[in-house]
Structures are given as structure tokens and as C-alpha cells.
C-alpha positions as CSV (number, residue, x, y, z in Angstrom):
1,X,-0.2,0.5,0.2
2,X,1.1,3.6,-0.6
3,X,2.2,5.6,2.2
4,X,1.8,9.3,2.3
5,X,5.2,11.4,2.5
6,X,4.6,13.7,5.8
7,X,3.2,16.6,4.9
8,X,5.5,20.0,5.8
9,X,3.0,23.0,6.3
10,X,4.7,26.2,4.7
11,X,5.1,29.7,7.1
12,X,5.9,29.8,11.4
13,X,3.5,28.0,12.9
14,X,4.1,23.8,13.6
15,X,2.2,21.4,11.1
16,X,-0.8,20.4,14.1
17,X,-1.1,24.0,14.7
18,X,-2.0,24.6,10.9
19,X,-4.0,21.4,11.2
20,X,-6.3,22.7,13.4
21,X,-5.9,25.9,12.2
22,X,-7.6,24.3,9.2
23,X,-10.0,22.1,10.2
24,X,-11.7,24.7,12.1
25,X,-11.6,27.2,9.0
26,X,-13.0,24.1,6.8
27,X,-16.1,23.4,9.6
28,X,-16.8,27.4,10.1
29,X,-17.0,27.4,6.4
30,X,-19.4,24.4,6.4
31,X,-21.7,25.3,9.5
32,X,-21.5,28.7,7.8
33,X,-24.2,27.4,4.7
34,X,-27.3,26.0,7.9
35,X,-27.6,29.9,8.4
36,X,-28.8,31.0,5.0
37,X,-31.5,31.0,2.5
38,X,-30.8,30.1,-1.5
39,X,-31.3,33.1,-3.4
40,X,-33.0,31.6,-5.8
41,X,-35.9,28.9,-5.6
42,X,-34.6,26.0,-6.0
43,X,-37.2,24.3,-4.2
44,X,-34.3,21.9,-2.0
45,X,-32.8,22.9,1.1
46,X,-29.1,23.5,1.4
47,X,-26.9,20.6,1.3
48,X,-25.4,21.4,4.9
49,X,-24.8,18.1,7.0
50,X,-24.8,19.4,10.1
51,X,-28.1,21.3,9.5
52,X,-31.2,19.6,10.3
53,X,-33.7,18.7,7.5
54,X,-36.0,22.0,6.4
55,X,-38.6,22.5,3.6
56,X,-38.4,24.0,0.7
57,X,-37.6,27.5,1.1
58,X,-37.9,28.0,4.6
59,X,-34.5,28.4,6.4
60,X,-32.4,26.0,7.2
61,X,-32.7,25.9,10.9
62,X,-36.6,25.2,10.5
63,X,-36.8,22.1,11.4
64,X,-39.1,19.0,9.5
65,X,-41.1,16.0,11.7
66,X,-38.5,13.7,12.7
67,X,-39.0,10.5,10.7
68,X,-38.1,6.7,11.9
69,X,-35.8,4.9,8.9
70,X,-37.1,1.9,10.4
71,X,-39.5,0.3,11.2
72,X,-40.3,-2.9,12.9
73,X,-41.1,-5.8,10.6
74,X,-41.9,-9.7,10.6
75,X,-40.3,-12.5,9.0
76,X,-42.7,-13.3,7.2
77,X,-43.1,-9.6,5.9
78,X,-39.7,-10.3,3.6
79,X,-40.9,-11.7,0.3
80,X,-38.5,-15.1,-0.5
81,X,-37.1,-15.2,2.9
82,X,-38.0,-18.6,3.1
83,X,-37.0,-19.4,-0.3
84,X,-33.4,-18.0,-0.3
85,X,-30.1,-20.4,0.0
86,X,-28.6,-19.0,3.0
87,X,-25.5,-20.8,2.9
88,X,-24.1,-18.5,0.1
89,X,-24.5,-15.5,2.4
90,X,-22.8,-17.9,5.1
91,X,-19.2,-16.5,4.5
92,X,-20.0,-13.4,3.8
93,X,-21.6,-13.3,7.6
94,X,-19.0,-14.9,9.4
95,X,-16.6,-12.1,7.8
96,X,-19.0,-9.4,9.1
97,X,-18.1,-11.1,12.0
98,X,-14.7,-11.1,12.4
99,X,-14.9,-6.9,11.8
100,X,-18.0,-6.4,14.3
101,X,-15.9,-7.9,17.2
102,X,-13.6,-5.1,16.9
103,X,-15.9,-2.6,17.2
104,X,-18.2,-1.1,20.0
105,X,-21.2,-2.7,19.4
106,X,-19.5,-6.3,19.3
107,X,-21.4,-6.8,22.8
108,X,-24.8,-6.5,20.6
109,X,-23.7,-8.9,17.9
110,X,-21.1,-11.8,20.2
111,X,-24.6,-14.4,20.9
112,X,-25.4,-14.3,17.3
113,X,-21.9,-14.2,16.2
114,X,-20.6,-17.0,18.6
115,X,-23.5,-19.1,17.8
116,X,-22.9,-18.6,14.1
117,X,-19.0,-19.6,14.4
118,X,-20.0,-23.0,16.4
119,X,-21.7,-24.4,12.6
120,X,-18.6,-25.5,11.0
121,X,-21.2,-26.7,8.2
122,X,-24.6,-25.4,9.2
123,X,-27.6,-26.0,6.3
124,X,-29.8,-23.2,5.1
125,X,-32.7,-23.8,7.4
126,X,-30.1,-24.1,10.8
127,X,-28.8,-20.7,9.8
128,X,-32.6,-19.6,9.0
129,X,-33.5,-20.5,12.8
130,X,-30.5,-19.0,13.7
131,X,-31.0,-15.1,12.5
132,X,-35.1,-15.7,13.5
133,X,-34.1,-16.4,17.0
134,X,-31.2,-13.4,17.2
135,X,-32.0,-10.9,15.1
136,X,-35.5,-9.0,13.9
137,X,-35.9,-7.2,10.6
138,X,-36.2,-3.9,10.3
139,X,-38.0,-2.1,7.1
140,X,-35.7,0.3,5.5
141,X,-37.6,3.5,4.8
142,X,-37.6,6.7,3.3
143,X,-38.2,10.4,5.1
144,X,-41.6,10.6,2.6
145,X,-42.3,7.7,4.1
146,X,-41.8,5.2,1.0
147,X,-40.1,2.0,1.7
148,X,-38.9,1.5,-2.3
149,X,-35.3,3.2,-3.6
150,X,-32.5,2.5,-6.3
151,X,-30.1,-0.3,-6.2
152,X,-27.4,0.1,-8.6
153,X,-24.9,-2.7,-9.4
154,X,-21.2,-2.4,-9.2
155,X,-17.7,-4.8,-9.8
156,X,-14.4,-5.3,-10.1
157,X,-13.3,-4.3,-13.3
158,X,-9.9,-5.8,-15.4
159,X,-7.2,-3.5,-16.6
160,X,-4.6,-3.8,-18.9
161,X,-1.4,-2.1,-17.8
162,X,2.8,-2.0,-17.0
163,X,4.7,-0.7,-14.7
164,X,6.8,1.0,-17.0
165,X,5.4,3.8,-19.5
166,X,5.0,3.0,-23.3
167,X,2.5,2.5,-25.9
168,X,-0.1,1.3,-25.6
169,X,0.6,2.0,-21.2
170,X,0.1,5.9,-21.7
171,X,-2.4,6.8,-18.4
172,X,-1.4,6.9,-15.2
173,X,-2.8,5.4,-12.1
174,X,-2.0,7.7,-9.4
175,X,-1.7,6.8,-5.6
176,X,-2.8,9.5,-2.7
177,X,-0.9,12.4,-3.1
178,X,1.4,14.0,-0.6
179,X,0.2,17.4,-0.2
180,X,-4.0,16.1,0.0
181,X,-5.3,17.4,3.4
182,X,-8.2,15.1,4.1
183,X,-10.0,16.4,8.0
184,X,-12.5,13.6,9.3
185,X,-15.1,15.7,10.9
186,X,-16.4,13.2,13.4
187,X,-13.2,13.9,15.3
188,X,-14.1,17.9,15.7
189,X,-18.1,17.2,15.6
190,X,-19.8,14.0,16.5
191,X,-22.6,15.0,14.9
192,X,-20.5,14.9,11.5
193,X,-19.7,12.0,11.9
194,X,-18.9,10.0,8.5
195,X,-18.0,13.2,7.5
196,X,-14.5,13.9,5.3
197,X,-13.3,17.7,3.5
198,X,-10.2,17.5,1.4
199,X,-8.7,20.5,0.1
200,X,-4.4,21.9,0.1
201,X,-2.4,24.7,1.5
202,X,-1.4,27.3,-0.5
203,X,1.3,29.5,1.8
204,X,-1.2,30.6,4.4
205,X,-4.6,30.0,2.3
206,X,-6.4,27.0,2.5
207,X,-8.4,25.8,-1.2
208,X,-10.0,23.0,-2.8
209,X,-7.9,20.3,-4.2
210,X,-7.2,20.3,-8.0
211,X,-10.2,18.7,-9.8
212,X,-10.0,16.0,-12.2
213,X,-9.2,18.7,-15.3
214,X,-6.4,20.4,-12.6
215,X,-4.6,16.9,-12.1
216,X,-4.6,16.0,-15.7
217,X,-3.4,18.8,-16.2
218,X,-0.3,18.7,-13.6
219,X,0.9,15.6,-14.8
220,X,4.5,16.1,-13.8
221,X,3.5,16.8,-10.5
222,X,2.7,13.4,-9.5
223,X,5.8,11.6,-11.6
224,X,6.7,10.3,-8.0
225,X,2.8,8.5,-7.4
226,X,2.4,6.7,-10.6
227,X,1.5,2.9,-9.4
228,X,1.1,2.0,-12.5
229,X,0.1,2.8,-16.4
230,X,-2.7,1.3,-17.9
231,X,-4.1,1.0,-21.6
232,X,-7.6,2.7,-21.5
233,X,-9.2,5.8,-20.4
234,X,-12.4,5.2,-20.3
235,X,-11.2,2.1,-18.0
236,X,-9.5,3.9,-15.9
237,X,-12.7,6.2,-15.6
238,X,-14.5,3.5,-14.7
239,X,-12.3,1.9,-12.4
240,X,-12.6,4.8,-10.4
241,X,-16.3,4.9,-10.3
242,X,-16.2,0.9,-8.9
243,X,-13.7,1.8,-6.7
244,X,-11.5,-1.1,-7.0
245,X,-10.0,-3.3,-9.8
246,X,-7.9,-6.0,-11.3
247,X,-4.8,-5.1,-13.5
248,X,-3.0,-7.8,-16.2
249,X,0.7,-6.2,-16.7
250,X,2.1,-7.1,-19.3
251,X,4.4,-9.7,-17.8
252,X,1.6,-11.6,-17.2
253,X,1.3,-11.3,-13.1
254,X,-1.7,-9.6,-11.8
255,X,-2.4,-7.2,-9.2
256,X,-5.3,-5.1,-6.8
257,X,-6.2,-1.3,-6.9
258,X,-8.0,-0.6,-4.0
259,X,-9.5,3.1,-3.5
260,X,-7.5,5.3,-1.3
261,X,-8.5,8.4,-1.3
262,X,-10.3,11.5,-3.4
263,X,-9.7,15.1,-4.0
264,X,-13.1,16.2,-2.4
265,X,-14.9,17.2,-5.7
266,X,-18.4,16.4,-6.3
267,X,-19.3,13.4,-8.6
268,X,-21.0,13.9,-11.6
269,X,-22.1,11.4,-13.7
270,X,-21.0,11.7,-17.4
271,X,-23.7,9.5,-18.9
272,X,-26.4,12.3,-17.3
273,X,-24.4,15.1,-19.1
274,X,-24.3,12.6,-22.3
275,X,-28.2,12.8,-21.9
276,X,-28.8,16.1,-20.9
277,X,-26.7,17.0,-24.3
278,X,-28.9,15.1,-26.4
279,X,-26.1,12.7,-27.4
280,X,-27.8,9.7,-25.5
281,X,-31.4,8.6,-24.1
282,X,-31.6,7.4,-20.9
283,X,-32.0,3.9,-21.8
284,X,-29.1,3.7,-23.4
285,X,-26.7,5.9,-20.9
286,X,-25.3,2.9,-19.1
287,X,-21.6,1.7,-19.0
288,X,-21.6,-0.4,-21.8
289,X,-23.5,2.7,-23.8
290,X,-20.5,5.4,-22.7
291,X,-18.2,3.0,-23.9
292,X,-19.7,2.9,-27.2
293,X,-19.8,6.7,-27.2
294,X,-16.0,7.2,-26.0
295,X,-15.1,4.9,-29.1
296,X,-16.6,6.6,-31.6
297,X,-15.4,10.0,-30.3
298,X,-11.9,10.4,-29.2
299,X,-11.6,13.7,-30.2
300,X,-14.0,14.9,-27.6
301,X,-13.3,11.9,-24.8
302,X,-10.8,14.3,-22.4
303,X,-13.4,16.7,-21.9
304,X,-16.5,14.2,-21.2
305,X,-14.5,13.0,-18.6
306,X,-13.3,15.9,-17.3
307,X,-17.3,16.9,-16.7
308,X,-17.1,14.9,-13.3
309,X,-14.7,16.7,-11.2
310,X,-13.9,14.2,-9.1
311,X,-10.9,12.1,-8.7
312,X,-9.8,9.3,-7.2
313,X,-6.0,7.5,-5.7
314,X,-5.3,4.2,-5.4
315,X,-3.2,2.0,-3.4
316,X,-1.6,-1.0,-4.5
317,X,-2.5,-4.4,-3.3
318,X,-1.5,-7.9,-3.5
319,X,-4.2,-10.5,-4.6
320,X,-4.0,-13.9,-2.1
321,X,-4.0,-17.4,-3.2
322,X,-5.7,-18.0,-6.5
323,X,-6.6,-14.7,-6.7
324,X,-10.5,-15.9,-5.9
325,X,-10.6,-13.4,-3.0
326,X,-12.8,-10.5,-3.5
327,X,-11.4,-6.6,-2.9
328,X,-11.8,-5.2,0.9
329,X,-15.1,-3.1,1.2
330,X,-15.1,-0.3,3.9
331,X,-16.0,-3.0,6.6
332,X,-12.4,-4.0,5.9
333,X,-13.4,-7.6,5.1
334,X,-12.9,-9.1,1.4
335,X,-16.8,-8.7,-0.5
336,X,-18.3,-11.4,-1.4
337,X,-19.9,-11.2,-5.1
338,X,-23.6,-11.3,-5.3
339,X,-24.0,-11.1,-1.7
340,X,-22.5,-8.2,-0.3
341,X,-23.9,-5.0,-0.4
342,X,-22.3,-0.8,-0.3
343,X,-24.6,0.8,1.8
344,X,-25.0,4.0,3.7
345,X,-23.6,4.3,7.0
346,X,-25.4,7.0,8.2
347,X,-28.7,5.1,7.8
348,X,-27.3,1.3,7.5
349,X,-24.8,0.1,9.9
350,X,-21.9,-1.4,8.5
351,X,-21.5,-5.5,9.1
352,X,-25.2,-6.0,9.4
353,X,-27.1,-8.5,7.2
354,X,-29.7,-7.1,5.2
355,X,-32.7,-8.6,2.9
356,X,-32.8,-7.7,0.1
357,X,-36.2,-7.2,-2.1
358,X,-35.4,-6.3,-5.6
359,X,-35.4,-7.2,-9.4
360,X,-32.6,-8.1,-11.9
361,X,-30.8,-5.8,-13.8
362,X,-33.1,-4.2,-16.8
363,X,-35.8,-7.4,-16.2
364,X,-39.0,-7.4,-14.4
365,X,-37.2,-11.4,-12.6
366,X,-36.8,-10.6,-8.9
367,X,-33.6,-11.2,-7.3
368,X,-34.4,-11.7,-3.8
369,X,-31.2,-12.7,-1.7
370,X,-30.1,-12.0,1.8
371,X,-27.1,-9.7,1.9
372,X,-24.1,-7.9,3.9
373,X,-23.5,-4.4,4.1
374,X,-20.2,-4.5,4.2
375,X,-18.8,-1.8,1.8
376,X,-19.9,1.8,1.4
377,X,-19.7,4.9,-2.3
378,X,-19.6,8.4,-2.3
379,X,-22.8,7.5,-4.8
380,X,-25.0,5.5,-2.2
381,X,-26.7,8.0,-0.1
382,X,-30.3,8.1,1.6
383,X,-32.2,5.2,3.4
384,X,-33.4,2.7,0.9
385,X,-30.1,3.1,-1.2
386,X,-28.0,0.0,-2.1
387,X,-25.0,-0.8,-4.4
388,X,-25.3,-4.4,-5.2
389,X,-21.4,-5.7,-5.8
390,X,-21.6,-8.6,-8.8
391,X,-17.6,-9.7,-8.5
392,X,-15.1,-10.0,-11.1
393,X,-15.0,-9.6,-14.6
394,X,-16.3,-9.1,-18.2
395,X,-19.9,-10.8,-16.9
396,X,-20.3,-9.4,-13.4
397,X,-19.3,-5.9,-15.5
398,X,-22.0,-6.2,-18.0
399,X,-24.7,-6.9,-15.0
400,X,-23.7,-3.9,-13.0
401,X,-23.9,-2.2,-15.7
402,X,-27.3,-2.4,-16.6
403,X,-28.4,-2.6,-12.9
404,X,-30.9,0.3,-11.9
405,X,-33.7,-1.1,-10.3
406,X,-36.0,-0.3,-7.2
407,X,-36.0,-2.4,-4.4
408,X,-37.2,-2.9,-0.6
409,X,-34.5,-3.0,2.0
410,X,-35.2,-5.4,5.3
411,X,-31.8,-4.5,8.3
412,X,-31.7,-7.7,10.9
413,X,-30.7,-6.5,13.9
414,X,-30.2,-8.0,17.6
415,X,-31.6,-6.9,20.3
416,X,-30.9,-3.5,21.4
417,X,-28.8,-2.8,17.9
418,X,-32.1,-0.6,16.4
419,X,-32.4,3.4,17.5
420,X,-34.7,4.6,19.4
């Protein structure tokens, strides 16, 4: 894994002192949004994580009635619960238990996890019995009271690359820059848990970090941060969207790239950009459709990619064994194909089992199975929101690229784990 070099801050103040100043400055900017109104009627509220929810057009401090994202449910409410082969999710659940054992909520999960460890080769029926005796289902609901939300898919792509630059390997995969500052706001304000700010210092000024276009224009500044060179800018772009992937090197060996950090800019869908321009229809704006557009418009590709200012930096990780393990998710455990999902940790606790009722990609065929909340994503925001991990390779990519379904979710929690 790439290690960032020590950051040297300019000016007479010490690094810790400047870090405190940086944190306070950025936090003040964030909180200042809470007391303002929009100048124009947009029909939405200021996007400030520290603000209470507000009605359109109202002051951001005007509270809405509290909603309950978790509604108690019965096992009979879960469609297909008795039909799912829970053995397929069993390894993923044991991985969650391994991570939960290191977390503050472990005392609540301990009875279920210890009983699970005592079942080395359980049947689907015995797993179902364990869950029903140790856990309780809670229906996830949106602020408007609805229970359906968006379910998308992601996967681990395969790229072609080299450790040295030379045709056709001309696209740099970057590690974390030494000048990227990442501030954990939860360490300053507990209510801002899971919120981070990123920036850079220029003299005594705190500035946003460089955008994608600016990073592309400063190639020489990142010469010491290049991990690998790959042959396709579109595949590199989608590697950043997926968050991890594998690279087959010119010598035939294979390595893995894992998400390490990002530049702090908002994500902009290039598919939406092409739809807004009238160059693709909504149905065409899939990963496959965007790749086809790129092949037909190579000269315009850099401008399109730069429409998304977010840029992702990676670390390199060795593949274990025969490479059958999945990439490590936000929970810190390997993801299990078709049994791991990314969620919004503000609403769904990482590590928890989630029963998902949705449909297969681009079809109405039911897809109902037990999943494990083991990852997160910058675009995965909201209560009823999931990103379905399909696994590695082209077939998984085809499924992920077509998946934009509606679904319902039940999080399974031990007694005492559900919020009041």
C-alpha cells in the first residue's frame, strides 16, 4: 500500500497548529451554510450535513418532523425469505462477525456471531433458525414514508497495464498525493460522523484540492505518485467509479488496485451529461453505452471525462492465493460476489445483514436474497439505497452496468441495536 510522505506545512506555525486552524476554518465554512437561504427558488434545501432537514424555501434551521427510518417488521414480511439459500451468504456473514468483533457494538452482536461460529457447515434451515432467534428485521423507509429505493450494481473490472510507461500504456494510475489534506470532521464534531473535508495548503490559504482536469494538466507534479500505467482512459475512469479493480501486467502477472482517497470534488455522472446534451437517451446511458460513445468520439473524450471533477487515488494490494478473494470493502473484509452490498452508513450499520427484494438487471425477474452491508460509496446516499456487488470480470460488469432497479430493504439487527 502506498504511504503518503510527511506533509510539510509552510509558515512559522507548527504542523499540528496549522492542522487545527485548517480544521476550524473548513468546519466554519461548512456550518456557515446552515443559517442562509437560497437566493433562487430551487425547491430543495442547503446541502449541509450539519443542518437539520428543512422545507423548500424555509430557513435551513427550521426542523421538519422527525421520521423513523427503521420500522419493525415480521419475518413473514420478507418476500422470499424462506426460499433463499442462506448458505451462499454464510461466509460473508462470518466475515462481518470478524470485523464487528473489533467494534464498539460487538456486545450486541456477540450472541449471534458466537452461535454462528459454532456451526461450521450449517444447513440453510439452521442458518434461518439462528437469524430468526437472534436477530429482528426492520424495514428501511425513506423520509417521505415510502419503502422503495434505488438499487444499482458495481463490480471489479480488469484492466491491462504496465509498471513502465510506453505505448499503449500511457494512462497513469495515481496513489495519494503528498499535498492532499483529509480532515475527519467526526473527530471534531461527533454529529458530523462519516463526513470528511479535503483540501490543500497554498501559503497560508486553504484551497479546494485540484479537480480532475487540473490533475490531468499537472502530470509531472505526480511523477512520484504513479503506481501503474494502463492502456485505456475510459477503463481507468470506470475503475475510479467502481473503486477497485485488477490489472493484468505486461509480464502476465496480476495485481489489485484499491480505493485509497479522493480529491473532495462532487461526483458528476458523465452518462447524465451525455443525456442532457441529447447525445444519448436515458436507456443508452449505461456503462456499455458510454464506452460505445467514447469509441466513436475519441477527440471529445477528455472533455467528457473532465465533466466529472472527482478524482480517485489508489493503493496497490497483492492478490491472495489464486485471486478468488474479492476486494476489501469499507468494513475492512473481502467482498463476496452477489452477497455484499454498499450502503449509506448513516442509516444502515456496516456489517449488518440486509434482506434485499429487488429485480434482476433490466428485467422484472425477482432478485430476493440475504446480503451483507460491507461497503460504502460516495454516490450511495439515502435510507433505501444499495449498490449490489456482482464480482469480478466482464460478465459481472455487464450485470452491474445494466442494474438500475427499485427495491426494498430490511436490516437485520440484534436486540438493542436498533435506534430509538
